[in-house]
Structures are given as C-alpha cells and as structure tokens.
C-alpha positions in Angstrom: 0.0 0.0 0.0 1.4 3.4 -1.0 1.9 6.1 1.7 -1.0 8.2 0.4 -3.5 5.3 0.5 -2.2 4.4 4.0 -2.7 7.9 5.2 -6.3 7.9 3.9 -7.0 4.6 5.6 -5.6 5.9 8.9 -7.3 9.3 8.6 -10.5 8.3 10.4 -8.6 6.9 13.4 -6.3 10.0 13.5 -9.3 12.2 13.3 -11.1 10.3 16.0 -8.1 10.6 18.3 -7.8 14.4 17.7 -11.5 15.1 18.2 -11.5 12.9 21.4 -8.6 14.9 22.8 -10.3 18.2 22.0 -13.5 16.9 23.7 -11.7 15.8 26.8 -9.8 19.1 27.0 -13.0 21.1 26.6 -14.8 18.9 29.2 -12.1 19.6 31.8 -11.1 23.2 30.9 -14.5 24.7 30.1 -16.6 23.0 32.7 -19.0 25.4 34.4 -20.6 23.1 37.0 -24.4 23.2 37.1 -25.9 25.1 34.2 -29.6 25.6 35.2 -32.4 23.9 37.0 -32.7 20.9 34.6 -29.3 19.4 35.4 -29.8 20.0 39.1 -33.1 18.1 39.0 -31.5 15.2 37.1 -28.7 15.1 39.6 -31.2 15.1 42.5 -33.2 12.3 40.9 -30.0 10.3 40.5 -29.2 10.8 44.2 -32.7 9.7 45.1 -32.4 6.6 42.9 -29.1 5.8 44.6 -30.5 6.2 48.1 -33.8 4.5 47.4 -36.0 7.6 47.9 -36.9 8.1 44.2 -40.7 7.9 43.7 -41.7 6.3 40.4 -45.3 7.6 40.2 -46.8 11.1 40.4 -46.5 13.1 43.5 -48.6 12.3 46.6 -51.2 15.0 45.5 -51.7 13.0 42.3 -50.9 16.1 40.2 -49.0 16.1 37.0 -45.4 17.2 37.7 -41.9 17.6 36.3 -41.5 15.9 32.8 -37.8 15.5 33.6 -38.8 12.9 36.2 -39.7 10.5 33.4 -36.4 10.6 31.5 -34.9 7.6 33.3 -32.1 7.0 31.0 -30.6 10.4 31.8 -30.4 10.2 35.6 -30.3 6.4 35.9 -26.7 5.9 34.7 -25.7 8.9 36.8 -26.9 7.1 39.9 -24.4 4.3 38.9 -21.6 6.8 38.6 -22.5 8.2 42.0 -22.2 4.8 43.5 -18.8 4.3 41.9 -17.3 7.8 42.1 -19.3 9.6 44.7 -21.5 12.7 44.2 -19.6 15.5 42.5 -19.8 17.5 39.4 -17.5 15.2 37.4 -19.5 12.1 38.2 -22.7 14.1 37.4 -21.6 15.0 33.9 -19.6 11.9 33.0 -22.6 10.4 31.3 -23.2 13.1 28.7 -19.4 13.1 28.0 -19.4 9.4 27.3 -22.5 9.7 25.2 -20.8 12.4 23.1 -17.7 10.2 22.6 -19.9 7.2 21.8 -21.6 9.1 19.0 -18.1 9.6 17.5 -17.3 6.0 18.0 -20.4 4.8 16.1 -19.5 7.0 13.1 -15.9 5.7 13.2 -17.0 2.1 13.4 -19.6 2.4 10.7 -17.6 4.2 8.0 -13.8 4.1 8.7 -13.3 1.1 6.3 -16.0 1.6 3.7 -15.8 5.4 3.4 -12.8 6.7 5.4 -13.0 10.2 4.0 -16.7 10.5 4.9 -15.9 9.1 8.4 -13.2 11.7 8.9 -15.3 14.6 7.7 -18.3 13.6 9.8 -16.1 13.2 12.9 -14.8 16.7 12.5 -18.1 18.3 11.7 -20.0 16.6 14.5 -17.2 16.3 17.1 -16.0 19.9 16.9 -19.4 21.5 16.6 -19.4 24.0 19.5 -22.8 23.2 20.9 -22.2 19.4 20.8 -19.0 20.0 22.8 -20.7 22.4 25.2 -23.5 20.0 25.9 -21.0 17.3 26.9 -20.2 19.3 30.0 -23.8 19.5 31.4 -26.2 16.9 32.6 -28.7 17.6 29.8 -30.5 14.9 27.8 -29.6 16.1 24.4 -26.3 14.4 23.6 -27.5 11.1 25.3 -30.6 11.3 23.1 -28.4 12.0 20.1 -26.5 8.7 20.8 -29.7 6.7 21.0 -31.1 8.3 17.9 -27.9 7.8 15.9 -27.8 4.2 17.0 -31.4 3.6 16.0 -30.8 5.2 12.6 -27.7 3.0 12.0 -29.7 -0.1 13.0 -32.3 0.9 10.4 -29.7 1.5 7.7 -28.1 -1.9 8.3 -31.2 -3.8 9.1 -33.0 -2.9 5.8 -30.2 -4.5 3.9 -29.8 -7.6 6.1 -31.3 -10.9 5.4 -32.6 -13.8 7.5 -31.9 -13.7 11.2 -29.7 -10.7 10.9 -32.6 -8.6 9.8 -34.6 -9.8 12.8 -31.7 -8.9 15.1 -31.4 -5.4 13.6 -35.2 -4.9 13.9 -35.1 -5.7 17.6 -32.1 -3.4 18.1 -34.0 -0.6 16.2 -37.0 -0.9 18.5 -34.9 -1.0 21.6 -32.8 2.0 20.7 -35.9 4.0 19.9 -37.3 3.2 23.3 -34.0 4.2 24.8 -34.2 7.5 23.0 -37.7 8.0 24.3 -36.4 7.4 27.8 -33.9 10.3 27.2 -36.1 12.9 25.6 -39.2 13.3 23.5 -37.3 14.6 20.5 -37.0 11.1 19.2 -40.2 11.9 17.4 -38.1 14.1 15.1 -37.2 10.9 13.2 -40.7 9.5 13.0 -41.8 10.9 9.6 -38.7 9.5 8.0 -39.2 6.1 9.6 -42.8 6.0 8.4 -41.8 6.9 4.9 -39.3 4.1 4.7 -41.8 1.7 6.2 -44.3 2.5 3.4 -41.6 2.2 0.7 -40.3 -1.1 2.0 -43.8 -2.5 2.4 -44.5 -1.6 -1.2 -41.3 -3.4 -2.3 -41.9 -6.5 -0.3 -39.0 -5.8 2.1 -40.8 -6.6 5.3 -38.7 -8.9 7.5 -36.8 -6.1 9.3 -40.0 -4.1 9.8 -42.0 -7.1 11.1 -39.2 -7.8 13.7 -39.0 -4.1 14.6 -42.8 -3.9 15.0 -43.0 -7.1 17.1 -40.2 -6.0 19.4 -41.5 -2.4 19.5 -45.0 -3.6 20.4 -43.7 -5.7 23.3 -41.5 -2.9 24.6 -44.0 -0.1 24.2 -46.8 -2.3 25.7 -44.6 -3.0 28.8 -43.8 0.7 29.0 -47.5 1.8 28.9 -48.5 -1.0 31.3 -45.9 0.3 33.8 -47.5 3.7 33.7 -51.0 2.2 34.0 -49.8 0.4 37.1 -48.1 3.4 38.6 -50.4 6.2 37.7 -53.6 4.5 36.4 -53.0 6.4 33.1 -51.2 4.5 30.4 -50.6 7.8 28.5 -49.5 9.6 31.6 -46.3 10.9 30.0 -48.2 12.3 27.0 -50.6 14.1 29.3 -47.7 15.4 31.4 -46.2 17.0 28.3 -49.5 18.6 27.4 -49.9 19.9 31.0 -46.4 21.4 30.8 -47.4 23.2 27.6 -50.4 24.6 29.3 -48.3 25.8 32.3 -45.8 27.5 29.9 -48.4 28.8 27.6 -47.6 32.5 28.3 -44.2 32.1 26.6 -45.3 30.1 23.6 -46.0 31.5 20.1 -49.8 31.1 20.1 -50.8 32.3 23.6 -48.0 34.7 24.6 -46.0 35.5 21.4 -48.4 35.3 18.5 -46.9 38.3 16.7 -43.5 36.5 16.3 -45.1 33.4 14.8 -44.5 34.3 11.2 -40.9 35.1 11.8 -40.5 31.8 13.7 -41.9 29.8 10.7 -39.8 31.6 8.1 -36.5 33.3 8.8 -35.9 32.3 12.4 -34.8 28.7 11.9 -32.4 29.8 9.2 -30.9 32.4 11.6 -30.4 29.7 14.2 -28.7 27.4 11.8 -26.5 30.2 10.6 -25.7 31.5 14.1 -24.8 28.1 15.5 -22.2 27.5 12.8 -24.2 24.8 11.0 -24.1 26.8 7.8 -20.8 25.0 6.8 -22.4 21.5 7.2 -25.6 22.8 5.4 -23.6 24.1 2.5 -21.7 20.8 2.1 -25.0 18.9 2.5 -26.5 20.8 -0.4 -23.5 19.8 -2.5 -23.8 16.2 -1.5 -27.4 16.2 -2.8 -25.8 16.5 -6.3 -23.0 13.9 -6.3 -20.1 14.5 -8.7 -20.2 10.9 -10.1 -19.1 7.4 -9.2 -15.8 7.7 -11.1 -14.7 10.1 -8.4 -15.0 7.6 -5.6 -11.9 5.4 -5.4 -13.3 3.5 -2.4 -15.9 1.9 -4.8 -19.1 3.9 -5.3 -21.2 0.8 -4.7 -25.0 0.9 -4.4 -24.8 0.8 -0.7 -22.5 3.9 -0.6 -24.9 6.0 -2.7 -27.8 4.5 -0.7 -26.1 5.7 2.5 -25.9 9.2 1.2 -29.6 9.3 0.2 -30.5 7.8 3.6 -28.7 10.5 5.6 -29.9 13.2 3.3 -33.5 12.1 3.6 -33.2 11.8 7.4 -31.6 15.3 7.7 -34.3 16.9 5.6 -37.1 15.2 7.4 -35.6 16.1 10.8 -35.1 19.7 9.8 -38.7 19.9 8.6 -40.0 18.7 12.0 -37.7 21.2 13.8 -38.8 24.0 11.5 -42.6 23.3 11.4 -43.3 20.8 14.2 -45.2 21.3 17.4 -44.6 20.4 21.0 -48.3 19.7 21.5 -50.9 17.5 19.9 -53.8 19.7 21.1 -52.6 23.0 19.8 -49.9 24.3 17.5 -46.9 25.4 19.5 -43.6 25.5 17.4 -40.5 23.9 18.9 -38.1 26.2 20.7 -35.3 27.6 18.6 -32.4 26.8 20.9 -29.2 25.1 19.8 -29.6 22.0 22.0 -32.9 21.2 20.2 -30.9 20.6 17.1 -29.0 17.6 18.3 -31.2 15.0 16.5 -30.3 16.8 13.3 -26.5 16.8 13.8 -25.6 13.2 13.0 -27.5 12.9 9.7 -26.6 16.4 8.6 -22.9 15.9 9.4 -22.8 12.6 7.7 -24.3 13.8 4.4 -22.2 17.0 4.6 -19.1 14.8 5.0 -20.2 13.1 1.7 -20.2 16.5 0.0 -16.8 17.3 1.5 -15.4 13.9 0.3 -16.6 14.6 -3.2 -14.9 17.9 -3.3 -11.6 16.6 -1.8 -11.5 13.7 -4.3 -12.2 15.7 -7.3 -10.9 19.1 -6.5 -14.1 20.6 -7.8 -16.6 22.9 -6.1 -14.0 24.0 -3.5 -14.0 27.6 -4.8 -17.8 27.5 -4.9 -18.0 26.3 -1.3 -15.5 29.0 -0.3 -17.6 31.7 -2.0 -20.7 30.4 -0.2 -19.0 30.5 3.1 -17.9 34.1 2.5 -21.5 35.0 1.9 -22.6 33.2 5.1 -19.9 35.1 7.1 -21.3 38.4 5.7 -24.8 37.4 6.6 -24.0 36.2 10.2 -21.5 38.9 11.4 -21.3 37.1 14.8 -19.0 34.5 16.3 -20.0 32.0 13.6 -18.7 34.4 10.9 -15.1 33.6 12.0 -15.8 29.9 11.4 -17.2 30.6 7.9 -14.4 32.9 7.0 -11.8 30.4 8.2 -13.5 27.5 6.4 -13.6 29.6 3.2 -9.8 30.3 3.5 -9.1 26.5 3.9 -11.3 25.5 0.9 -10.0 28.4 -1.2 -6.4 27.3 -0.4 -7.2 23.8 -1.5 -8.5 25.1 -4.8 -5.2 26.7 -5.7 -3.7 25.1 -8.8 -0.5 23.9 -6.9 -2.6 21.9 -4.4 -5.6 21.1 -6.5 -3.8 19.6 -9.5 -0.4 18.5 -8.3 -0.8 17.3 -4.7 -4.3 15.9 -5.3 -3.1 13.7 -8.1 0.3 12.7 -6.7 -0.7 12.5 -3.0 -4.5 12.4 -2.7 -4.3 11.1 0.9 -2.3 14.1 2.0 -4.5 16.5 0.1 -7.6 15.0 1.8 -5.9 15.2 5.2 -5.1 18.9 4.6 -8.7 19.5 3.9 -10.1 17.6 6.9 -7.5 18.8 9.4 -7.7 22.4 8.1 -11.5 22.5 8.7 -10.8 20.8 12.1 -8.4 23.6 13.0 -11.1 26.2 12.1 -13.9 24.5 14.0 -11.6 24.2 17.0 -11.2 28.0 17.2 -14.4 28.7 19.1 -13.9 25.9 21.7 -10.3 27.0 22.0 -11.3 30.6 22.6 -13.8 29.4 25.2 -11.1 27.6 27.1 -9.2 30.9 27.4 -12.1 32.8 28.8 -12.6 33.1 32.5 -15.4 31.1 34.1 -18.9 32.6 34.0 -20.1 30.5 36.9 -17.3 30.3 39.5 -18.5 26.8 40.3 -15.2 25.3 41.4 -13.9 28.2 43.6 -17.4 28.3 45.1 -17.3 24.6 45.8 -13.9 25.0 47.5 -15.1 27.9 49.7 -18.2 25.9 50.8 -16.2 22.8 51.4 -13.5 24.6 53.4 -15.4 27.2 55.4 -19.1 26.3 55.5 -19.1 22.8 57.1 -19.9 21.5 60.6 -19.5 22.4 63.4 -20.3 25.9 62.0 -23.9 27.0 62.5 -25.8 29.9 61.2 -27.2 31.6 58.1 -25.6 31.9 54.7 -26.9 34.7 52.4 -26.6 33.7 48.8 -27.8 34.9 45.3 -31.1 33.8 43.7 -29.3 31.2 41.5 -27.4 29.4 44.2 -30.5 29.3 46.5 -32.0 26.7 44.1 -29.1 24.3 44.1 -26.9 24.8 47.2 -27.6 21.4 48.5 -25.7 19.9 45.5 -22.5 21.2 47.1 -23.3 19.1 50.2 -24.1 16.0 48.1 -27.8 16.8 48.8 -27.3 16.4 52.6 -27.1 20.0 54.0 -25.7 20.1 57.6 -28.5 20.6 60.1 -26.9 23.7 61.6 -26.7 25.7 58.3 -29.5 27.7 56.7 -29.3 29.3 53.3 -31.3 32.5 52.5 -31.5 34.9 49.6 -29.7 38.3 49.9 -33.0 40.2 50.1 -34.1 38.3 53.2 -31.3 39.9 55.2 -33.8 42.0 57.4 -36.2 39.1 58.1 -33.9 36.4 59.3 -33.5 35.9 63.0 -30.2 34.4 64.3 -30.4 31.8 67.0 -28.0 31.9 70.0 -24.6 30.8 68.8 -25.4 31.3 65.1 -23.2 33.2 62.7 -24.2 35.1 59.5 -22.2 34.8 56.3 -22.4 36.5 53.0 -21.3 34.3 50.0 -20.6 36.5 47.0 -19.9 34.9 43.6 -18.8 37.7 41.3 -18.7 35.4 38.3 -22.3 34.4 38.6 -23.4 38.0 39.3 -21.8 39.0 36.0 -23.1 36.1 33.9 -25.2 37.5 31.1 -27.5 34.4 31.1 -28.3 35.0 34.7 -28.4 38.7 34.9 -30.9 39.1 32.1 -33.7 37.6 34.1 -32.8 36.1 37.5 -30.0 38.2 39.1 -31.0 41.9 39.1 -28.2 43.1 41.2 -24.5 43.7 40.9 -21.6 42.6 43.3 -21.2 46.2 44.5 -24.9 46.6 45.3 -24.9 43.4 47.3 -21.9 44.6 49.3 -23.8 47.9 50.0 -26.6 45.9 51.6 -24.1 44.5 54.1 -21.9 47.4 55.2 -20.8 45.7 58.4 -18.8 42.7 57.1 -15.4 41.1 57.4 -13.7 39.1 54.6 -13.0 35.6 55.7 -12.0 33.8 52.5 -11.5 34.6 48.9 -11.0 32.1 46.0 -10.9 33.8 42.6 -14.2 35.5 42.0 -15.8 34.0 45.1 -15.7 35.8 48.5 -17.0 34.8 51.9 -17.8 37.5 54.5 -18.8 37.3 58.1 -21.6 39.7 58.8 -21.2 41.7 62.0 
C-alpha cells in the first residue's frame, strides 16, 4: 500500500483521536458546573435513585409534575456513577461526555473502512461542533438522546439491507434504541416521519422482514412501558398528558398564547438564523453539494450501491428532521412550534454531518466545487456577522487554499491522501477556534472556587445563616451532596432583614462575582451587581476569597 493510501486509511482513526482529545480538554477546561435547574433536577433524581428515595409515580397529591422525572435514561446511569465515584460535578456530567464520545465511536466504526474520508469529515463536523462539545459538559439529555437516535438510525440502515436472522436482530435493536431515545427525551419523534416513509416504501417493495421484527419488538417494549404507567399512575398515557400539561403551564411564553406576533418570523427566517448562528451553515452548504453527487468515477473507495444509498438515507433523514424542527409542534392539542435553541438541534446533527461529509469527500477527491463552497462561506460570514462568521471565513480560507492550482492539481493527483488530510484537518483547526477561545475565557459560573469555599469554610460544626444569590439558593444542596448540615440555613440576599439568628449562630455572605456578571443569569434572574450586594451588608469582614468567590462574616 502506497503512503497516500495508507494515510487515507488511517485518517478516520487519527481524526477520532484528535476530536476525542479536544472533547476531553474542553470537558475539563470549560466546565462550568451546574448550568440551570434541569441538570440540578437530574442530579437530584440520580441521588434519590441511589438512596432508594426516588418515587416512580406522580407526586402524593396526584398532580402532573416535572417531565424531567420521566427521563430515566438520563439520571439512571448517573446514579451508577454516583455509586462508583461519589457525588460530585465530574460524576454528574460523565454520562453526557461518554454519550458524546460514543456518537463519534459509532460513526468511526460504521464508516472508517468503507468510506474513510466520509468518516473523517463527519467526525470533524460533529465532534468539533461547538454546541455538541458544550452539551458534553452539562447533565442535559440532548447528547445522550443523540446517541440513541444515531444508534437507531444506523440499525435501520443496516437492518433494511440484512437478510434472515440478521434482519430480525437489527429490527429488535432498532426498536430497543428508539425506546432508549424516548427514555432520554421526546425529540426522538423528530425521526418518526422519515421512519414511516421508509416503512411504506419497503412495504410496497416487499422488504418486510426487518420491519416485522421491529414492529414485534416495539409492540412488546411499548406495551410494557405503557403497562408500567398504567400500574403506577392509572394512566397509560401519563407521560403524554404530562407533556400537554407542561405546555399549558408554559403557555404564556409560547407563540400562540403569549407571542403570536412573532409566529410568522418563527416559521420563516428564524430557523435559518439559528442554523447560521450556531455554525451549521458549513455543514448545510456541504450537504447541499452532497445532494448533487459528482459521479461514481470520483470515488476510489468503490461507489457501490450501498454507498450511494447511505448518502440518500442520511440526506432524507436530515431533511425530514429539519422539517420537523422547523414546522413541528410540542403539543398534539394546539400548534406550539419547537423552541429555537441550539440544543434542540442535536437529533439533526448526525444525519446532517454525515451527508455533509459526503459532500466534502466529493470535493476533496475531485478538486471541484472548492471555490464555490469557499464563496458560499464568505456569503454566510457576511450574513452572520457574529461569532460563527469567524468559522465561515476560516472555512472559506481553507477551501480556497485547496482550490489553488498547486494543491488542486499536483498534490491531489500525486498524493491524494495528504490532500484530503489537509482539507479535513484544516477544517478541524477552524472548527476548534471557538472551543479553544472558550477555554481561554474566565469562568462565568465560578463553580469550582465556590465549591472549594463551601467545602472549606461552611461545614460542621459551624452554625448559622448563609446569604446567597437567587441562583445558588436553588441548588446549594448539591455542594453538600444533597445532605445539608442541620446547623446551616441558606437564605436569599434580600431576606437579610427578616432572618432571626439563634443563639450561637453566625451570619455569612457568600458572593460569587462570576455568577453575578453572567449575562445568562443577569438578564432575568439576578437583578443586582456585586457592588450593590456589598452595600446591603456594610458591616462585614472578609474571611476567605478564592478567585471570583468571596465569603464574608456579617457583623
């Protein structure tokens, strides 16, 4: 095997190693602790599961309650990590990190031999996508759900081609992985229209073995799942009713009840703006190119029917998922469009990145369209004018460089493996800019210094009241592994005049300057600055300072 072919064969493994290192570095260096209430609730449910205090059914008042409570595959594994590693922020977020890496492993295993260039491109586009990396640091369901959805899609892709017992096995795996995705998050339904379309097509062609196996296994699993809810809540559709109840509670913020004027924008330009602003314009542009392949002669790794079928499969799934995200509703009883936040895009990422990788592979094999892609990225950079514009401009520079005659003609023909590696690793370097910049920025949460201050200075036998901000008041027990010492009470800053100290008690002020300057918190929750908080407590004495976190004793 010549060096160029050897490099191309090793490129997926090298890319996987690189992306894994970046993911681990980001996980450790950019970790911000708890992000919001959702991850705190999941962590608390995991602790309850570990200690045997988790309640399976509805609350004692028989009211519909938190839908996060029903996502067992999010906090269940975390309970296992708590048993092995103790309760801390690293064991809390290890599960989404592993799920993120497992998504990369699935792509590597599925395509590293048959389509190494596609595998490498997809690993870069998915693994270095900023929001995919960021979600690996929080106990949110999105990357875990992405793993289950990708696994189910791969089982479908393989199972439809399999024969005999293999098709039956893949059908069972497909059903099981879809149930696993449902136990993570309801966005598994993003794939439902595509699945139904393939079912109808295969039924018309007489390719039924896989689907019969999937339907049989799915009926058993779903029947058991609904029977469990019937037993626990006397309502087999309890989870569906819970989601509808949640939509009613949050109606003031949705597009029909509280934001009707913005509905037209939400259904037209807003999804495009989100895709552009999250940096997915690069993958979208390459995916458009992949929809128009350059020809079988340009694929030295054998453009077999299965290879072209893979491309159509991922393109169809990406388009169908995008349509659901764009036009779908969170409710069956009223039209309420899906929230346009980056984490809701995670079901779209694997199919989009895989079909985009096919477009990139076409361009790197042929040397064609590189200039066209570069021009498109320049246009996207001009339209965005935000942080994603740097990504688009950098990507345009890489692809424009590859289109230069010296590289495009000479290197591509003499050393195609090196030429492809330059393209893949060049885009990887560009995509790593935003995560790298995030690693250099100071913390916006101050989680780790705050944890150290609490661990060192607010432990038994100390007794008294700790005044904290309105964010920490909702999750301070996490810092005590959900077992707050009996002698310590936590109160909001504004309760300073209403708290009575008991004999022998001390009052403390815990000030986290990072949290009080976090734009995501100050927009809605924290309406005060560090200086204003200090003015409320003029008689104070600094006891301990760790970075942006200060602990005062109140006189």
